[in-house]
C-alpha positions, 0 to 999 in steps of 0.5 A: 075611368078618369084621372085627375090630380098630380100630372106626374102619375105614371101610366103603370100606376093608372093601369094598377088603379084600373085593375083595382076598380075592374076587379072590384066591379067583377067581384073578383076577391082573389084578383083583388088580393093579388094586387096587395103586398103579402108580407107573410104567407098567413096574411093571404087569408086576411087579405082575401077577407079584406078584399071581400069587404071592399067589394061589398062596400064599393063594388056597386059603385065600381060598376058605374062611372069612376074617377081617381084623384091622385096626390103628389108622390112623396120621397118614399114612393107613396101616393094617395088620393081618392076614388070617386064612385059616382053611381053610389056617391061614395069616395074611397081614400087610398094609399099605394106604395112602390115595392120592387118596381110594382105599385101595391095596396094594403087591401083591407086596411082602414 
C-alpha cells in the first residue's frame, strides 16, 4: 500500500486506512463496521449493511495494489482523499474525522 498527498498525515491515520483496506479485502463486514462511529445503537445494523455494500463494490480491487491519496487536514480534524484500486481501476473518495483521539469513517454514507 502506498500513501501520497499531505506530508503531515499521522501514522495512526495511515494504519487506520490500512485496516480499512485489509478488512474490505478479507470481506470482513463486522470488522469494517467496527471502524465506523456509532452515533446510536440502532445505527449498527445500517452500518453493517453499508459495509457489505462497500465490500461488494471495492473488495476485488482491495485484493490488488492500492494507493491512498490524502488531502490536508482542515481545522476540524477532518481529512479526505481517494483510495485508488489499481486491479479494478476504481477510485473511492473518502472522508475521515477524528473523535476522542481516534480516526473514524462514516461507513455506508455516499
